[in-house]
MIVO-406300 format. One record per residue (C-alpha): residue number from 1; residue in one letter; x, y, z. Coordinates in steps of 0.02 Angstrom, whole numbers. Layout:
% residues N
<site resi="NUM" resn="a" px="X" py="Y" pz="Z"/>
...
//
This chain:
% residues 107
<site resi="1" resn="x" px="2204" py="3945" pz="2598"/>
<site resi="2" resn="x" px="2078" py="3864" pz="2482"/>
<site resi="3" resn="x" px="2116" py="3805" pz="2306"/>
<site resi="4" resn="x" px="2020" py="3949" pz="2227"/>
<site resi="5" resn="x" px="2093" py="4079" pz="2345"/>
<site resi="6" resn="x" px="2259" py="4070" pz="2254"/>
<site resi="7" resn="x" px="2286" py="4214" pz="2133"/>
<site resi="8" resn="x" px="2393" py="4098" pz="2027"/>
<site resi="9" resn="x" px="2254" py="3969" pz="2013"/>
<site resi="10" resn="x" px="2126" py="4103" pz="1972"/>
<site resi="11" resn="x" px="2237" py="4179" pz="1838"/>
<site resi="12" resn="x" px="2279" py="4010" pz="1764"/>
<site resi="13" resn="x" px="2096" py="3960" pz="1758"/>
<site resi="14" resn="x" px="2048" py="4125" pz="1678"/>
<site resi="15" resn="x" px="2187" py="4113" pz="1547"/>
<site resi="16" resn="x" px="2147" py="3932" pz="1508"/>
<site resi="17" resn="x" px="1962" py="3971" pz="1484"/>
<site resi="18" resn="x" px="2001" py="4122" pz="1375"/>
<site resi="19" resn="x" px="2126" py="4025" pz="1269"/>
<site resi="20" resn="x" px="2003" py="3882" pz="1245"/>
<site resi="21" resn="x" px="1859" py="3998" pz="1200"/>
<site resi="22" resn="x" px="1969" py="4092" pz="1078"/>
<site resi="23" resn="x" px="2021" py="3930" pz="991"/>
<site resi="24" resn="x" px="1842" py="3867" pz="983"/>
<site resi="25" resn="x" px="1789" py="4032" pz="904"/>
<site resi="26" resn="x" px="1935" py="4027" pz="783"/>
<site resi="27" resn="x" px="1893" py="3846" pz="742"/>
<site resi="28" resn="x" px="1732" py="3899" pz="660"/>
<site resi="29" resn="x" px="1840" py="3955" pz="513"/>
<site resi="30" resn="x" px="1949" py="3799" pz="514"/>
<site resi="31" resn="x" px="1891" py="3749" pz="339"/>
<site resi="32" resn="x" px="1958" py="3913" pz="271"/>
<site resi="33" resn="x" px="2133" py="3889" pz="343"/>
<site resi="34" resn="x" px="2278" py="3841" pz="232"/>
<site resi="35" resn="x" px="2378" py="3685" pz="275"/>
<site resi="36" resn="x" px="2499" py="3776" pz="392"/>
<site resi="37" resn="x" px="2355" py="3865" pz="478"/>
<site resi="38" resn="x" px="2269" py="3699" pz="510"/>
<site resi="39" resn="x" px="2429" py="3624" pz="580"/>
<site resi="40" resn="x" px="2452" py="3774" pz="695"/>
<site resi="41" resn="x" px="2271" py="3766" pz="752"/>
<site resi="42" resn="x" px="2287" py="3581" pz="794"/>
<site resi="43" resn="x" px="2450" py="3610" pz="889"/>
<site resi="44" resn="x" px="2374" py="3752" pz="989"/>
<site resi="45" resn="x" px="2219" py="3651" pz="1030"/>
<site resi="46" resn="x" px="2327" py="3505" pz="1087"/>
<site resi="47" resn="x" px="2425" py="3622" pz="1200"/>
<site resi="48" resn="x" px="2265" py="3692" pz="1277"/>
<site resi="49" resn="x" px="2197" py="3516" pz="1303"/>
<site resi="50" resn="x" px="2359" py="3467" pz="1391"/>
<site resi="51" resn="x" px="2347" py="3619" pz="1503"/>
<site resi="52" resn="x" px="2163" py="3580" pz="1539"/>
<site resi="53" resn="x" px="2202" py="3398" pz="1580"/>
<site resi="54" resn="x" px="2339" py="3452" pz="1703"/>
<site resi="55" resn="x" px="2227" py="3583" pz="1781"/>
<site resi="56" resn="x" px="2088" py="3456" pz="1807"/>
<site resi="57" resn="x" px="2212" py="3332" pz="1884"/>
<site resi="58" resn="x" px="2263" py="3467" pz="2007"/>
<site resi="59" resn="x" px="2079" py="3485" pz="2055"/>
<site resi="60" resn="x" px="2064" py="3297" pz="2079"/>
<site resi="61" resn="x" px="2220" py="3287" pz="2188"/>
<site resi="62" resn="x" px="2173" py="3437" pz="2295"/>
<site resi="63" resn="x" px="2096" py="3408" pz="2465"/>
<site resi="64" resn="x" px="2006" py="3575" pz="2452"/>
<site resi="65" resn="x" px="1817" py="3554" pz="2466"/>
<site resi="66" resn="x" px="1779" py="3676" pz="2325"/>
<site resi="67" resn="x" px="1903" py="3591" pz="2208"/>
<site resi="68" resn="x" px="1822" py="3424" pz="2245"/>
<site resi="69" resn="x" px="1649" py="3499" pz="2216"/>
<site resi="70" resn="x" px="1708" py="3566" pz="2048"/>
<site resi="71" resn="x" px="1766" py="3392" pz="1997"/>
<site resi="72" resn="x" px="1600" py="3317" pz="2051"/>
<site resi="73" resn="x" px="1502" py="3451" pz="1956"/>
<site resi="74" resn="x" px="1602" py="3414" pz="1799"/>
<site resi="75" resn="x" px="1571" py="3228" pz="1819"/>
<site resi="76" resn="x" px="1385" py="3260" pz="1844"/>
<site resi="77" resn="x" px="1371" py="3375" pz="1694"/>
<site resi="78" resn="x" px="1466" py="3257" pz="1579"/>
<site resi="79" resn="x" px="1368" py="3111" pz="1650"/>
<site resi="80" resn="x" px="1210" py="3192" pz="1583"/>
<site resi="81" resn="x" px="1285" py="3162" pz="1411"/>
<site resi="82" resn="x" px="1335" py="2986" pz="1458"/>
<site resi="83" resn="x" px="1523" py="3017" pz="1465"/>
<site resi="84" resn="x" px="1659" py="3030" pz="1595"/>
<site resi="85" resn="x" px="1794" py="3165" pz="1601"/>
<site resi="86" resn="x" px="1920" py="3038" pz="1535"/>
<site resi="87" resn="x" px="1804" py="2996" pz="1390"/>
<site resi="88" resn="x" px="1787" py="3182" pz="1352"/>
<site resi="89" resn="x" px="1977" py="3202" pz="1343"/>
<site resi="90" resn="x" px="1992" py="3042" pz="1241"/>
<site resi="91" resn="x" px="1861" py="3104" pz="1118"/>
<site resi="92" resn="x" px="1945" py="3274" pz="1100"/>
<site resi="93" resn="x" px="2111" py="3187" pz="1070"/>
<site resi="94" resn="x" px="2032" py="3071" pz="941"/>
<site resi="95" resn="x" px="1958" py="3220" pz="851"/>
<site resi="96" resn="x" px="2127" py="3307" pz="844"/>
<site resi="97" resn="x" px="2209" py="3146" pz="783"/>
<site resi="98" resn="x" px="2079" py="3133" pz="644"/>
<site resi="99" resn="x" px="2112" py="3313" pz="595"/>
<site resi="100" resn="x" px="2299" py="3275" pz="584"/>
<site resi="101" resn="x" px="2266" py="3118" pz="481"/>
<site resi="102" resn="x" px="2157" py="3220" pz="362"/>
<site resi="103" resn="x" px="2301" py="3341" pz="337"/>
<site resi="104" resn="x" px="2418" py="3196" pz="298"/>
<site resi="105" resn="x" px="2297" py="3126" pz="167"/>
<site resi="106" resn="x" px="2274" py="3295" pz="83"/>
<site resi="107" resn="x" px="2443" py="3383" pz="78"/>
//
């Protein structure tokens, strides 16, 4: 059975994508959130990023051809912007850390 043939993998990918899209959409109103709302948003985004990082690692470790192709496509797409997948995760983490620091400076 291929990596993408698994109902569990398909459901997890779908849920991860939906959760991420929902948070990105919600983030457009981040400036309007109160302090607790901002903290909750950051925590939820960190959780989604952790899930995404784990999901991508599973792709990398899989011997399935389609999983490997997906990793290569991601590398190629990010490479067009001059970054690697690790740099993307690092940048997202840095952004979330800056958001947390901003909350600490402005209680």
